[in-house]
C-alpha positions, 0 to 999 in steps of 0.5 A, a space after each residue: 246772132 244777127 249783128 256785131 255789137 258796137 261797144 254800146 248796143 248789144 247784139 240781137 237774136 231773132 225769135 221764132 216770130 221774126 222779132 228780135 231780142 237783145 242778147 243781154 238784158 237788165 233785170 229788175 228782180 229785187 232791184 232797190 229792195 231794202 231788208 224791210 221789203 220796202 223799195 228805195 226809189 232812187 236806187 231803182 231810178 239811178 240803176 235803170 237810167 245808168 243801164 240804158 245810158 250805157 247801152 242796155 236795151 232789154 229790160 226784164 220786169 215782172 208783176 211779182 217783183 212788186 216794183 213796176 208801179 209808176 207815179 202819175 198825175 191824174 186820177 186814181 184807178 182801180 181795176 176789178 175782177 168780177 166781184 173781187 177787186 184785182 187791185 186792193 184799194 188799201 195797198 195798190 192804187 195807181 194813177 192814169 191821166 188818160 185812158 186811151 183804149 176802150 178795152 181798158 175803159 170797160 174794166 176800170 173804175 175811176 175814183 178820186 182819192 187825194 190821201 194816197 201816196 205812190 211809189 216811184 219805181 220802174 215805170 217812172 224810170 222808164 217814163 223819164 227816159 222817154 220824156 227826156 228823149 234818151 231813148 224812144 219806146 221802140 228802142 227798148 225791149 221790155 218784158 214782164 211776166 204773168 203772176 201765178 194767182 192770175 192764170 185763169 183765162 178771165 184774169 190773164 188780160 186784166 193782169 197784163 193791163 195792170 202791168 201796162 198801167 204800172 209801167 205806163 206802156 201801151 204794149 209789151 215786147 214780151 210777156 211770159 208765164 212766170 211759173 207753170 203752176 197756177 195759184 188760187 186767185 187773190 186780189 192784187 193788194 192781198 198778194 202784194 201784202 203777202 210778199 211784204 209790200 205793205 209799207 214793210 209790214 210782212 203779212 203772209 196769207 195762205 194760198 194754194 196751188 190750183 190744179 184745176 187751171 191748166 197751162 193750156 187754158 192760160 196759154 190760149 189767153 196769152 195768145 189772145 194778147 198777141 192777137 189784140 196787140 197788147 204784147 208782141 211776143 209770148 213765152 214761158 219761164 221755169 218750164 222743163 222739157 216735158 212742159 215745153 213738149 206739152 205746150 208745143 203740142 197745142 200752141 197755135 203761137 209757139 213760145 219764143 222764150 223760156 226763161 230759166 236759171 242758168 250758170 256754170 253750176 247749173 248748165 241745163 244742157 239738155 234743156 238748152 238743146 231742146 229749146 234750140 231744136 225747137 227754135 225757142 230762145 233760152 233766157 238765163 236768169 241768175 247767171 251769177 248764181 244769185 249772189 246775196 240771195 243764197 243760203 249759207 250752205 249753197 256754194 258760191 259760184 263767184 268764189 270758184 277757183 276755176 272761174 277765178 283762174 279763167 277770169 285772171 287770164 282774160 283780165 276780167 272779173 269772175 262775173 264777166 266770165 260767167 256771163 260770157 260763158 252763157 252768151 257763148 253757149 249757143 245762138 239761142 241764149 240771152 242773159 239777164 243780168 242784175 245789179 244796182 251799183 253803176 260800176 257793176 252794171 257797166 262791168 256786166 255790159 262790158 262783154 263784147 271785147 273778149 271771148 272765151 277759148 274752147 278750152 275755157 268753155 270746156 272747163 266751165 262746162 265740166 264744173 257740173 255742180 248741178 246746183 239750183 239756187 231757186 228751189 220752189 219745193 222749199 217755198 211755203 206755197 209750193 213746198 214739196 213740188 219738185 218742178 225741175 227734178 
């Protein structure tokens, strides 16, 4: 890590392209999502506002989370992929006041439509922070991710432009391939509908993994985004060692980050070492083992007696100890936290005033449950694909 934290701003880690990333990030997965799959705009707004005001400078988003969209005054905008609409007019309209880049203009059709309603989500919370001068755009490190139906070379840039429009940004600090397997193309509205975004009505569609779109094709298109200035850095998510080896064999711009599940019940020590040896930062998602999202048969990390004992010794919560464990594993680990409760958000950020002992680290490393909470082999679209094992 480059510098010490000051109690508000977290230390940064230098990426292999010389950019810097804050070692603690605020995640937006399921942020503000209700049981009926709609989103509570106030929860999203308040959580992001509070996180940034207490010192978070790293915001982790994804198109697949379905909560990036911002509300704008102006015209309704639709983007198109060839003959198929990328954004289905019935489900995912967005607004923009001015189109500043010719690259966007080439791909955008402007239509007037006053009957649509709009969400108030992550993009609006960010815009309010900028407008109120709480932070400047350059003060934040903002990540998003390429969704699986858009891995084809002809769709990658358009998918990014959709995210930039939704977040009301001119560029991203980091853009990741969310998952290594590509899906068949489907327009954005239908994809969002499948995930239950259509006013809470769940309307699944059948899609398939597309084996004819290689990671190499997708990565080449990702590299073009860097060259065009749309993104500063690129990386991957949910890649195992073999996938990383393959990627490094042809990448002209190597990945700066691999975002994977990591917590004391899933240490992934071999993967973390491989990434360190190849100057790739590991971003740990679900660092608390996805509390509230696991099944009844999954072990609950935060109820672990060993973790609780160490937490009591330091006067911290089990969650704080689990987060600190990830941060102390090495100089190449970033942690993505997520909470909507202001107290929890503050607790997740209060990690600079204590350290775990060597014995604490050895004890937590020895838990070795090797338990994965996100299991794509059990999901409908990727059922039977054992990506990690």
